[in-house]
C-alpha positions in Angstrom: 0.0 0.2 0.0 1.4 3.5 -0.7 0.2 6.8 0.2 1.2 10.5 -1.2 2.1 11.6 -4.6 4.2 9.6 -7.2 7.0 11.3 -9.0 8.7 10.3 -12.0 12.3 10.1 -13.0 12.7 13.6 -14.3 15.2 16.3 -13.5 17.2 13.9 -11.3 14.3 12.4 -9.6 13.3 8.7 -9.4 10.0 7.1 -9.7 8.2 6.4 -6.6 5.7 7.2 -3.8 5.7 7.5 0.0 4.8 4.0 1.1 3.5 2.9 4.6 6.5 0.2 4.5 9.0 3.1 4.4 7.2 5.1 6.9 7.0 2.4 9.5 10.6 1.3 8.9 11.9 4.9 9.4 9.7 5.3 12.4 11.3 2.4 14.2 14.7 3.6 13.1 14.3 7.1 14.2 13.4 6.0 17.6 17.2 6.0 18.1 16.8 9.7 18.3 14.4 9.3 21.4 17.3 7.6 23.2 19.7 10.3 22.3 17.5 13.1 23.3 16.6 11.4 26.7 20.2 10.9 27.6 20.9 14.4 26.8 18.0 15.7 28.8 18.3 13.6 31.7 21.7 14.6 32.5 20.9 18.4 33.0 18.0 17.4 35.3 19.8 15.0 37.5 22.8 17.4 37.9 20.3 19.8 39.4 18.4 17.4 41.5 19.3 17.5 45.2 18.8 14.0 46.1 21.1 12.9 43.2 23.9 15.5 44.2 23.9 14.0 47.8 24.1 10.5 46.7 27.1 10.8 44.2 28.3 14.4 44.4 28.0 15.6 48.1 30.7 18.5 47.6 28.6 20.1 44.8 25.5 19.8 47.0 27.3 21.5 49.8 28.4 24.4 47.7 24.8 24.8 46.4 23.2 24.8 50.0 25.6 25.7 52.5 28.3 27.9 51.0 26.8 31.4 50.7 30.1 33.0 49.4 30.1 31.0 46.4 29.4 32.9 43.2 26.1 32.2 41.4 27.9 31.3 38.3 30.4 28.6 40.1 27.9 26.7 42.4 28.1 23.6 40.1 31.6 23.8 38.9 32.9 20.4 39.4 34.9 18.2 36.9 33.4 15.0 38.3 29.9 16.2 37.8 30.7 17.2 34.2 32.4 13.9 33.8 29.0 12.1 34.6 27.6 14.0 31.6 30.6 13.9 29.2 31.7 10.4 29.6 28.8 9.2 27.4 30.0 11.5 24.5 33.8 10.4 24.7 32.4 6.6 24.7 30.2 7.5 21.7 33.1 9.0 19.9 35.4 6.0 20.3 32.5 3.6 19.4 31.8 5.5 16.1 34.9 4.5 14.7 34.2 0.8 15.4 30.6 1.1 14.0 32.1 2.4 10.6 33.5 -0.8 9.2 30.4 -2.8 10.7 28.1 -0.5 8.9 30.1 -0.6 5.5 30.6 -4.6 5.8 27.5 -6.0 7.3 25.0 -3.2 6.8 23.0 -0.4 8.7 20.8 -2.9 10.5 23.5 -4.7 12.4 25.0 -1.5 13.7 21.6 -0.4 15.0 21.0 -3.9 16.7 24.3 -3.7 18.3 23.8 0.0 19.5 20.3 -0.8 21.0 21.6 -3.8 22.9 24.2 -1.5 24.6 21.7 1.3 25.2 19.6 -1.3 27.1 22.5 -2.5 29.2 23.6 0.8 30.1 20.2 2.1 31.0 19.8 -1.0 33.3 23.3 -0.4 35.0 22.8 3.2 35.5 19.4 2.6 37.5 20.9 0.0 39.7 24.0 2.2 40.4 25.1 2.5 44.1 28.5 4.2 43.6 30.1 6.6 41.3 31.9 3.7 39.2 28.8 1.9 38.3 27.2 5.3 37.4 30.0 6.1 34.9 30.1 2.5 33.5 26.5 2.7 32.8 27.1 6.0 31.0 29.9 4.7 29.0 27.6 1.7 27.7 25.1 4.3 26.7 27.8 6.2 24.9 28.7 3.0 23.0 25.3 2.4 22.0 24.8 6.0 20.8 28.2 5.8 18.6 26.8 2.9 16.7 23.0 4.2 16.3 24.0 7.6 15.5 26.4 6.4 12.9 23.8 4.2 11.2 20.4 5.6 11.7 20.9 8.9 9.8 22.3 6.9 6.8 19.4 4.4 7.0 16.9 7.2 6.7 18.7 9.0 4.0 19.0 5.7 1.8 15.3 4.8 2.5 13.6 8.1 1.6 12.9 9.4 -1.9 15.2 12.3 -2.7 12.2 14.8 -2.8 11.2 13.9 0.9 14.7 13.0 2.1 14.9 16.2 4.3 11.6 15.6 6.0 12.2 11.8 6.6 15.9 12.5 8.0 14.3 15.0 10.2 12.4 12.3 11.9 15.6 11.6 13.9 15.7 15.2 15.2 11.9 15.1 16.1 12.5 11.9 17.8 15.4 13.5 19.6 13.2 16.4 20.8 10.4 13.8 22.1 13.2 12.0 23.9 14.3 15.2 25.5 10.7 16.0 26.6 10.4 12.8 28.1 13.5 13.1 30.1 12.7 16.6 31.4 9.2 15.6 32.4 10.5 12.3 34.0 12.7 14.3 36.0 10.1 16.9 36.8 8.0 14.0 38.4 10.7 11.9 40.0 12.0 14.9 42.0 8.8 14.7 44.0 9.2 11.1 45.0 9.9 10.9 48.8 13.0 8.9 49.8 15.2 10.6 47.3 15.4 7.6 45.0 13.5 9.0 42.1 16.7 9.5 40.1 16.9 5.8 39.7 13.7 5.9 37.6 15.1 8.7 35.4 18.2 6.5 34.6 16.4 3.4 34.1 13.6 4.7 32.0 16.1 4.9 29.1 15.6 1.2 28.6 12.3 1.7 27.3 12.8 3.5 24.0 16.2 1.3 23.6 14.1 -1.9 24.1 11.9 -0.7 21.3 14.7 0.2 18.9 16.4 -3.2 19.7 13.4 -5.4 19.0 12.5 -3.3 16.0 15.8 -3.6 14.6 15.3 -7.3 14.1 12.4 -6.6 11.8 13.9 -3.8 9.9 14.6 -4.3 6.2 18.1 -3.4 5.0 18.4 -0.5 2.6 18.8 -1.3 -1.3 22.1 0.5 -1.1 23.4 -1.7 1.7 22.1 -4.9 0.0 24.0 -4.0 -3.1 27.1 -2.8 -1.2 27.8 -5.8 1.1 25.8 -8.6 -0.5 25.9 -7.7 -4.3 22.4 -9.2 -4.6 20.9 -7.1 -7.3 17.7 -9.1 -7.5 17.0 -8.8 -3.8 17.8 -5.1 -4.0 15.5 -4.5 -6.9 12.7 -6.3 -5.1 13.4 -4.1 -2.0 13.4 -1.0 -4.0 10.0 -1.9 -5.6 8.6 -2.5 -2.2 9.7 0.7 -0.6 9.1 2.9 -3.7 5.5 1.3 -4.3 6.2 1.1 -8.2 7.7 -1.5 -10.5 9.9 0.9 -12.5 12.9 1.3 -10.5 15.7 0.3 -12.9 17.0 3.9 -13.3 17.7 4.1 -9.4 18.9 0.6 -9.2 21.5 1.2 -12.1 22.8 4.2 -10.1 23.0 2.3 -6.9 24.8 -0.5 -8.6 27.3 1.9 -10.2 27.8 3.7 -7.0 28.6 0.2 -5.3 31.0 -0.6 -7.9 32.9 2.6 -7.2 32.7 1.8 -3.5 34.1 -1.7 -3.7 37.0 -0.3 -5.4 37.8 1.6 -2.5 39.6 -0.7 0.1 40.6 2.0 2.6 37.7 4.5 2.8 39.3 6.8 5.5 42.5 7.0 3.2 40.4 7.6 0.2 38.4 10.4 1.9 41.7 12.4 2.1 41.9 12.6 -1.8 41.6 15.9 -3.2 38.2 15.2 -5.2 36.7 14.5 -1.7 37.9 17.8 0.0 34.3 19.2 0.3 32.9 16.2 1.9 35.8 16.0 4.4 35.5 19.7 5.3 31.8 19.3 5.9 32.0 16.1 7.8 34.1 18.1 10.4 32.7 21.7 10.2 29.0 21.0 10.4 29.2 18.9 13.5 31.6 21.3 15.2 29.4 24.1 14.4 26.3 22.3 15.4 28.0 22.2 19.1 29.4 25.7 18.6 25.9 27.1 18.6 25.7 26.6 22.5 22.8 24.3 22.3 24.7 21.9 24.7 24.5 24.6 27.2 20.8 24.4 27.1 20.4 20.7 26.5 22.7 19.5 29.3 22.5 22.5 31.7 19.0 24.3 31.3 17.8 23.3 34.7 21.3 24.3 36.2 21.2 27.4 34.3 17.7 28.4 35.7 18.8 27.5 39.2 21.8 29.9 38.4 19.5 32.9 37.8 17.5 32.1 41.1 14.5 29.5 40.0 13.6 26.9 42.5 14.4 23.1 41.8 11.0 22.0 40.4 10.5 25.5 38.6 13.8 24.9 36.9 12.8 21.4 35.8 9.5 22.7 34.5 11.1 25.5 32.6 13.3 23.0 30.8 10.2 20.8 30.0 8.8 24.0 28.3 11.9 24.7 26.3 11.8 21.1 25.0 8.1 21.5 23.7 9.3 24.6 21.8 12.3 22.8 20.2 9.9 19.9 19.1 7.4 22.4 17.7 10.0 24.2 15.6 11.5 20.9 14.4 8.2 19.7 13.0 7.7 23.1 11.3 11.1 22.7 9.8 10.3 19.2 8.5 7.3 20.5 6.8 9.3 23.3 4.8 12.8 22.0 4.4 12.2 20.3 1.1 10.3 23.5 -0.2 12.5 26.3 1.0 15.8 24.3 1.0 18.5 23.9 3.7 20.4 27.1 3.1 17.4 29.5 3.7 16.8 27.7 7.2 20.4 27.9 8.1 20.5 31.5 7.4 17.3 32.2 9.2 18.1 30.1 12.3 21.6 31.6 12.5 20.4 35.3 12.5 17.8 34.5 15.2 20.3 32.6 17.3 22.9 35.3 17.0 20.5 38.0 18.3 19.1 36.0 21.3 22.6 35.0 22.4 23.7 38.5 22.6 20.5 39.6 24.5 20.8 36.8 27.0 24.3 37.8 27.7 23.5 41.5 27.9 20.6 40.8 30.4 22.7 38.5 32.7 25.8 41.1 32.5 23.6 43.7 33.6 21.3 42.3 36.1 22.9 39.1 37.6 25.9 39.5 39.7 27.8 37.0 41.8 25.3 37.0 44.5 21.6 37.4 44.6 18.9 36.6 41.9 17.5 38.0 38.9 14.2 39.9 39.4 11.1 38.1 38.3 10.6 40.3 35.2 14.2 39.7 34.0 14.0 35.9 34.8 11.0 35.7 32.6 12.7 37.6 29.9 15.6 35.3 29.8 13.3 32.4 29.7 11.5 34.0 26.6 14.8 34.5 24.9 16.0 31.0 25.5 12.7 29.7 24.0 13.3 31.9 21.0 17.0 30.6 20.7 15.7 27.0 20.8 13.0 27.6 18.4 15.6 28.9 16.0 17.9 26.1 16.5 15.1 23.6 16.1 14.2 25.3 12.7 17.8 25.1 11.4 21.1 23.6 12.8 19.2 21.1 15.1 17.7 18.8 12.3 20.0 20.2 9.5 23.2 19.5 11.3 22.1 15.8 11.0 20.3 15.9 7.5 23.0 17.5 5.4 25.9 15.5 6.5 23.9 12.1 6.0 23.1 13.1 2.3 26.3 14.7 0.9 28.7 11.6 1.1 29.1 9.3 -1.9 28.7 5.6 -1.1 32.4 4.7 -1.5 33.2 7.0 1.5 29.8 7.2 3.1 30.4 5.1 6.3 33.8 6.6 6.8 32.8 10.3 6.5 29.6 9.5 8.7 32.1 8.2 11.5 34.1 11.3 11.3 30.8 13.3 11.2 29.6 11.5 14.6 33.1 11.3 16.2 33.5 15.3 15.6 30.1 15.9 17.0 30.6 13.8 20.0 34.1 15.2 20.6 32.9 18.7 20.7 29.9 17.7 22.6 32.4 16.2 25.2 34.5 19.3 25.3 31.4 21.7 25.8 29.9 19.3 28.4 33.0 18.9 30.3 34.0 22.7 30.1 30.8 24.6 30.2 30.3 24.8 34.0 34.0 25.9 34.4 33.5 28.5 31.6 30.5 29.7 33.2 32.4 30.2 36.4 35.1 32.1 34.8 33.5 34.0 31.9 30.2 34.4 33.7 27.7 36.2 31.2 30.6 36.6 28.6 29.8 32.7 27.8 26.8 33.7 25.8 28.7 36.3 23.7 31.3 33.4 23.0 28.7 31.2 21.6 27.1 34.1 19.8 30.2 34.9 18.1 30.6 31.4 16.8 26.9 31.5 15.6 27.9 34.7 13.4 31.0 32.8 11.9 29.0 29.6 11.0 26.1 31.4 9.4 28.9 33.0 7.1 30.4 29.6 6.3 26.9 28.3 5.2 26.5 31.5 3.1 29.7 30.8 1.2 30.5 27.2 1.2 27.5 25.1 1.5 25.6 24.4 -1.9 21.9 23.7 -1.7 21.0 19.8 -1.7 17.2 19.6 -1.8 15.7 17.5 -4.4 19.0 16.1 -5.5 19.2 12.2 -5.3 21.7 11.1 -3.1 23.8 9.2 -5.7 23.8 12.2 -7.8 25.0 14.7 -5.1 28.6 15.1 -6.6 27.1 17.8 -9.1 26.6 20.3 -6.3 30.3 20.5 -5.8 31.1 20.7 -9.3 28.9 23.6 -9.9 30.0 25.4 -6.7 32.2 28.5 -7.2 34.7 27.6 -4.6 34.5 23.7 -4.5 34.8 23.3 -8.2 38.7 23.9 -8.0 38.8 20.7 -6.1 36.2 18.7 -7.6 36.5 17.6 -11.4 33.6 18.2 -13.9 31.0 15.3 -14.5 33.1 13.5 -17.2 36.4 14.0 -15.1 34.7 12.9 -11.9 33.6 9.5 -13.4 37.2 9.0 -14.6 38.6 9.7 -11.4 36.6 7.0 -9.9 37.4 4.5 -12.7 40.6 5.8 -14.3 40.7 4.7 -18.0 44.2 3.1 -18.2 45.6 0.3 -20.3 45.1 -1.7 -17.1 41.4 -2.0 -17.9 41.8 -3.5 -21.4 44.6 -5.9 -20.1 42.3 -7.0 -17.3 39.4 -7.7 -19.7 41.8 -10.1 -21.8 43.0 -11.8 -18.5 39.7 -12.5 -17.6 38.6 -14.0 -21.0 41.8 -16.1 -21.0 40.8 -17.5 -17.7 37.5 -18.8 -19.2 38.6 -19.8 -22.7 42.3 -19.8 -23.3 44.9 -22.3 -22.8 47.3 -22.4 -20.0 50.0 -21.4 -22.4 48.2 -18.1 -23.2 46.8 -17.7 -19.7 50.4 -17.6 -18.7 51.2 -15.0 -21.5 48.7 -12.7 -20.1 49.7 -13.3 -16.6 47.5 -16.3 -15.5 48.8 -19.9 -14.9 47.1 -23.3 -14.1 44.5 -23.3 -17.0 45.1 -26.4 -19.1 43.7 -27.9 -22.2 44.2 -31.2 -23.6 44.3 -30.0 -27.4 47.5 -29.4 -29.3 48.8 -26.0 -30.6 47.4 -24.9 -33.7 48.7 -21.3 -34.2 46.6 -19.7 -31.7 49.6 -18.2 -29.9 50.2 -16.1 -33.1 46.5 -15.1 -33.3 46.5 -13.8 -29.7 49.4 -11.8 -30.3 47.5 -9.9 -32.7 44.6 -8.9 -30.2 46.6 -5.8 -29.3 44.1 -4.7 -26.6 46.8 -2.8 -24.5 47.8 -0.9 -27.7 43.9 0.0 -28.2 43.8 1.1 -24.6 46.9 3.3 -24.8 45.8 5.0 -28.2 42.3 5.6 -26.7 43.6 7.2 -23.6 45.8 9.5 -25.8 42.6 10.5 -27.5 40.9 11.3 -24.2 38.4 8.4 -25.0 35.9 7.4 -22.4 36.1 4.2 -20.4 33.1 3.0 -22.3 34.7 3.5 -25.7 37.8 1.7 -24.6 35.8 -1.4 -23.5 33.6 -1.6 -26.8 36.8 -1.3 -29.1 38.6 -3.8 -26.9 35.8 -6.3 -27.0 35.2 -6.2 -30.8 38.9 -7.3 -31.0 38.5 -10.1 -28.4 35.9 -11.7 -30.6 38.8 -13.6 -32.1 39.5 -15.0 -28.5 35.9 -16.4 -28.5 36.5 -17.9 -31.9 39.7 -19.7 -30.5 37.4 -21.0 -27.8 35.9 -23.3 -30.3 38.9 -25.2 -31.1 40.5 -24.7 -27.7 38.3 -26.2 -25.1 39.4 -25.5 -21.4 39.8 -28.6 -19.2 37.2 -27.3 -16.9 34.7 -27.5 -19.7 33.4 -24.0 -19.9 31.3 -23.8 -23.3 31.4 -20.9 -25.4 27.6 -20.4 -25.1 28.1 -20.1 -21.5 30.6 -17.4 -21.6 29.0 -13.9 -21.1 31.4 -11.3 -22.5 29.7 -8.4 -20.8 30.0 -10.3 -17.4 33.7 -10.7 -18.1 34.0 -7.1 -18.8 32.3 -6.1 -15.5 34.7 -8.3 -13.4 37.6 -7.0 -15.3 36.7 -3.5 -14.9 36.3 -3.9 -11.0 39.7 -5.5 -11.1 41.1 -2.5 -13.0 39.3 -0.2 -10.5 41.1 -1.6 -7.6 44.6 -1.5 -9.3 44.1 2.1 -10.4 42.8 3.0 -6.9 45.9 1.4 -5.3 48.1 2.9 -7.8 
């Protein structure tokens, strides 16, 4: 069953519909965002919860309740307390590099399953903790799970969705992240009221619920067609999956593009090393810059420490938790709005709009706190409400722009041959700077005070300029055709070759191609003598020599290739002329039957060419 409008394969679009099968699959995968959002939101609430602080961080509790001389900005300054938050991200950073080869070799589904299992274990251990070591170990397990799921889920969503709706589908991850954040802040608001001071256990253990949904759901998730072709080379199964997820029978154009991308991918044996090549310079820069800027917006300040921040300006414990819940709803609403317009207005418009709003609100928040909040005392009620409103506007701007687009854009700009490696760098960079900000924010707040907000505001201005000058528009462009945005860009075109050169840079047309074709043919239909002549041994025959050696020497395939390269001919032209000359070898097979009894009628010249081309690709890539 399919719903929505069909789109045809015109203007770079593939034929297909939004199907119920795709929607359900993406909904299950996107629950990984709920876990990520929950773990982000739960941290800030717990670090302001008095019963939790008394249990694990008594020195912070004493500063907050008993030391009246401590500055408002320094009450929560503790490296051990921030380690509770940041340990999750450093573990995720390391895990993301292990997730890359798993995702590439075994598919997105297995990475999601591994990540879900680690998340369930981490949540259970956190809820049962009775000392700081168990608490931190639980956070490390959660981080490991997030390293795997955050690496695989954005790729899964991008590959399952039609290019026309890819932005909206990928934003499902960010929407779920906001839902998880709301769940966390509301859970904290409820559990803080539990008598006996054990409500924090519920807050930590509740992360197991969405993790269990993801883990069980991952068992039934289908693999993406891209992944089926990449690690299984099963074109028939991939075509059936494409027909099922697109809701149409005519998927050959998209399938051909996926197969072509897979051939290029398989020729790359070391994707991380390949990513350093000049032609991938835009993707390498974006895989680092976008996640870095995402964290430099300062959203981690709000995400991790909103309750702490509200307590800093004088709000009570339950009021600060309730205010954090309100902010979560604002973020969810703006993200949903963004998903409805991102594929109409484009990514760049939302980046610019969000950047301007975030810059203005950061400056205003810093100004209010600098003017009205000293080292001691509290903000007036009016100023406190003003800061809360400004934070809500800031979160709305983030949810409209960098929040979802910081995940959408990196997941759609990487070609298949470097996709898992580049996504790992993207996730690792995000988690690295999340760790840095989480670990350093409370100390920064203590030292810089209100200047912290001017600091992040400056970064927002810089990143908005970066997007304006360096990020091309990606809306409505099929994911396997994304290289054209770099070729046509004023700056990046100096690094990325044009369309014809781009293809030749993937599959460089050298005499190795033609030589490899002849070698494959000789394996199937030549003698041991001639197999040895072209670099292969051990293929024997029982006939006697009849002058075939002289005939083969006239099949000057390498000469053809050299001449064609000099004429700047395409790889296809080289293959065609080479194959015409190799008809002679097929004729030879009539009189020279190999000992393993391969009939001429069984020999598929096109298949031999395909195998030879793949062999040559690997040789040229390594060369």
